[in-house]
N, C-alpha and C positions, 0 to 999 in steps of 0.2 A: 685450538691455539689461542682464541680470544680468552677462554677461561684460564689457560695457563699464564697468559700475560697479566690478567687481573690478579691471579694468585701470586705471581712474581712481585707485582706492585704491593700487594698486601704484606708480603714478607718484608719488603723494604721499609714500609711504614712502621712495622713492629721492631725490626732489627736494622737501624740505619747504618751500622758499620759493616753490614754484610750485604752482598748483592748476588742474586741469581738471575741469569738470563735464560728465559724459557726456550729461546731459539738457538742456544749454544750450550756447550758443556763447561763453559768458563764460570768459576765462582771466585769471589774475592772477599777479603776481610781487611779492614784497616788495623795495622799493628801499632803505629805511632802517629799521633795527630798533633800538629803544631799548636802550641799554647797550652797543652795539657801537661799535668804533673811537673810543673816548675820549669819547663823549657820553652823558650820562644819558638824554636824550630828544631826539627829532627832531619838529619841529612846523612848521606853516604851509607846506604844499606849494604850489608853483606850477609849471606846465609850459608849455613853448613848443616849437614845431617850427621848426627853422632853415631857411634857404633851401636848404641842402644835404640836408634831410630828416632830420637828426638830431633827437632829442628831448633836451631839457634839463630835468631834474627838480631844481628848487630847493627848499631848505628851511632852517629855522633849526636849527643844531646847538646844543643847550642843554647846557652843560658839566656843571653840578652839580645841577640839579633841573629839574622840568617847568614851573616858573612862567614868566610872561611877561617877567620882568626878570632880570638877572644877566649872567654871562659867556656871551653868545650870538653865534655866528658864522654867516655866510651861506655855505651850501654848494651845490654842484651836482654831479649825476651825469649822464653822457651815455649815450645809447643810439643805436647805428647800425642797429638792426634793429627799429624800430617798437615798442620797449619790451619786447622779449622778454628781453634781457640788458642789464645796466647796468655802467658803469665804476666804478672807485673814486671816492670823493668828491674834488672839487677845492674848495679854499677860495677863495671869491670875495672875501670881505671879513672881516677880523678886526681889531677895535679893542680888543684886549686885554681888560680886564674889562668893557668897555661892551657894550651891547646893539646889534646891527645886524641888521635883519631886515625882515619884511613885504615879501617879494620880489614885484615886479610887472614881468614881462618883456614886451617887444614887439620884433618884428623889422621893420626898415625894408626893404621889398621892393625899393627902388631901390638902396641901397648894400649890402644883405645884413647890415648891422650889427645885432647883438643888443644892445638897450638894456635896462638893468635899473635900476628905481627902488627905493630902499630908505629906511628910516627908522632913526634912531639916537637913543639916550639913555644917560645915565649908568647903568651896570649895577646900582648899588645902589639905584636909585630905582624904586619900583613905580608902575604906571599911575595909581592913584588920586591920588597926590601931584602928578604932572605935570598931570593933568586939573583938579585944584583950583587950578592957577595959582600954586603956591608959588614965590616969587621965585627966579630963577636956575635953575630946573629946567624943562627943555623937551625937545621932540622936534625933531630936525633932519632935513632931507630931502636925500638923496644920490642920485647917478646914476653908474653905471659902464657899460662896454660891452665887447663882444668882437667882434673882426674875424676870428677864426680858428675859428669854429664852436663857441665855448664852451670852448676849451682853455685860454686865458689871458684875464685881465680887467684892464682899466685901473684905476689907482688911483681910488677913488671921489672924486667932487667934490661939495662942499656947494652945493646950489641953494636953500636954505631961503628966502633973501630974495626969490627970484623967484616962489615958489609958496605961501608961507604968510603969512597976515595977522598983524600984530603981536599982536593980542588973542587969537589962537588958542593953545591950550595943547597938548592931545593931538593927534597927527597920525599917520595911517597911510596908506601906499601899499598899494593892493590889499587883501589879498594874493590875487592872481589875475592872469591874463594881461591885458595891455593889448591894444588893437586899433589897426590902421591903417585909416583910412577910405579910401573910393575917391578922395577928394581928395588923399590923401597925408598928411593930418594923423594923427599918432600921439596916442592918447588913453589915459590911465591913470586908472582909477577909484581914488578915495581917500576918506578921511573925516577929520573933525576935531571937536574940542570948542571951545566959545567961552567959556572961563573957568570952567566948572564941569562936574561929571560928568553933569548932566542936559541940557546944551545940545549934543546930538549932531547932526551934519549929514554928509551925503555930499557929495562934490564931485569934480571931475575936474581934471587938469592935462594940458597938451597941448604938442606941438611941431610947428611948421610948417616947420622947416628941417633935417629929418633928424636931430634929436636934439642939435643944437648948443646950442640954448636951449630952456628949458621955461617955460611960462606958466600962470597960474592961470585955470581956467575957472569955471563957475558952480556953485552949491551947491543941494542939495535937502534939505528937512527941515522941521521938526526931527524928533527921535526916530528918526533913521536913522544908520547908520555904514557898516560894511564893505559894499562894493558891487561889482557886476560889470556891464560895459557891452557892448552889442552894437549894430551898425549895421543898420537895417531897410532894406527894399527902396526906400523913398522917400528915403533918405539921412538920415532922422532917427535919433536915438540913443535907446536904451532903457537906463535905469539901474535895475537890480534890486537892492534894498537890504535889509540886515539891519534889522529894525524893532523899536523899543522902545515901540510904541504900545499894547502890552498885548493884542494880538489873536492872537499866535503865527502871524502870516501875513507873507509878504514884502511889501515896499512897492515900488512902481514909479513912475518918473518919466520924462518924455519931453523931449528937446531937439530943436528944429528949426533950430538955428543952430550946429551942430557942438560943442555942449557949453558954450556961453557962458551960456545960461539954461535953466532946467528948470521943468517944470510942478509943481504941488502933488502930492506923493506920494499914491497911492491903494493900498489893500491888494488883493493878488491872493488871493482867498478859496480858490483851488485849491492854493496853495503854502504848506502848513503848515510851520512852522519852530519850533525850540526857542530862537530868538534866537541865530543862528549864521551864520558865513560860508557862502557858496554860490557856484556857478559857472553862468554863462549864456553860450552860444556860438551863433552862426549856423552852420548846417551845409550845405556844398555849394552851389556856384554854380548847379548844375543843379536844385536843389530850393529855389526861392525860397519864403521864408516859414517854412522849417524851423528851429526853435530847439530846443536841448537845454538842460536845466537839471538840476543836481545839488545835493542837500543831504540832511542827516538829516531825513527826512520824518516828524516826530513833534514832540511838545512836550518831549521829552528828546533828548539827543544819541545817538540810535540810528537804525537803519534807513536806511542810505545808499541813496538812490533816484535813478534817472535818469528824467526826464520828457521827452516829446516833444510839440512843438506844430507843427502844419502851417499855422497862421494867425498867426504872429508873436506868440504869447503870449496871444492872445485866449482860446483854450481849450487844454487839455492833453489830447491824445487818447489817450495811452498812457503807461505807466510800468512800471518794473521795479526790484525791490530788488536791489542789488549785494551788500550785506552787512547782514543783519538785526540784528547785534549792535552794540556800541558803535562810534560813528563820529562824525566832526566835519567838519573843513575839507576842501575838495576843489577840483579844477580839471579841467575837461573839455578835450579837444583832439581836433581832427579829424585822422585818419590817412589814409594812402593806402587805396584799394580800398574806399571806402564803409564804413570802419571807424572806431570811436570809441575814444578812450582816456580814462581817468579816473585821476588821481593823487589819493589820498585817505587821510585818517587813519582807522585802525581798530584794533580789538583784540578779544580774547575777554572779558577781565574789565575792561579799561580802554581808552578810545578812543584813547589816545596810545601804544599799544604799538608801532605800526609805521606806516610810510607805504607804501602799496601801489599798484601800477599795474595797473589792470584794462583789458582789451581786449575789444571785442565788435563784431560787424557791426551796422550800423544796423537791419537787419531783426529783430534780437533784441528790439527794443522794440515790435514790432507785436503 
C-alpha cells in the first residue's frame, strides 16, 4: 500500500489535472479551470451521454467575474473515452454581453438528437431585479439541438411564450440533465418566481414530438426552485428540489400523470443541503429501484457526496464523499460497465475554482 500511495503521488506530479486514489476506485479529471481560455470562471455544470456513447460536459463560461449575471456564454466539451480525456471547448451559444446559461440537456433515443434547453437575460441585470418583476426585465427560454454528436449546434430558438406564464419573472431551466420517459416524452426540470423573490416554485416542461415543440407542465411549491427529475418503476415521476423552507433538507414531489400535476412537496430528512442545486438519476435497467443522488451534504457548500438508494428514495442505504472541501453544483451520469460519472464544481479555497469529472464503479458506494 505504501508503494501504491507513492505511485499515486508520482502520477499526480506528472498529471496535475488527474487524480487517482490508491485506496479507492475513484478517479477524477478537471474539465474546466477558472481563468483559463479567456473566462474568469466556469459554473453550472450539466452532462449527458449521447446515443453514440460520447459524453458532453456543458457549463457557463463567465467572462469577467463569477457572478450569475454579465457576459456569460454556454460552452461544451466532448469526451469519447467515458470522461478520461476531454476536447477543447465548443461555444454552443453566445449572445454578446447577455447572459445565456442554465444548461439542461436531453437525448431523444428515437432520432438520437441532443436537445439543450437554456435561459437568457440582459447581462447587466442581476437576478434580484428580474425576480422583483421590474418592468421590461425578464428571463427568456431557448432551445438548441445537435444532430452530429455535439460537434455543432443549431441557432437557439426562443420558446418563452410556450413554456412561461406572463406573470412569472425569474425562470431557470435545470441546470441538470433532462430525461426521456418510457412513453417517449422528454421532460426538463425547471423553476420560476411568481412576481417576487419569495414566491419560488419548481416546474417541468416537456415535448411529446421529439423536441419540435415544448409545453409547460405542472408546478410544485412554494419555497422550491432548482430541481432534478427521475422516472420511477411504476412510471410516476419524482421531482427532487432545492428548498427554501428553512430546514436545510431537500424537498420531494411526485407526479403520476407525466409531469402535468405534482403532489405537495415534503422534506427528505436524510438529504441535508445548504440550499443548493443537486442531481438525481435512476441507475441501470437491471437494478430496478436504484437511485443515485449528489449534492454538498452539509449546511454549507462543502462535502460533495454521492448517495445510493435501493428503494426509489424511500431510504438512502450508503453514501461516499467525493470531495470534502468547497463544492457546489453537480450532475450525475450513468456510464458503461456499471460505472458512475459526476461532473461537479469544486476547489481548495473556493468552490468555483474548477469543474471536475469524477468516475467510480457503482460498488464503490457499498
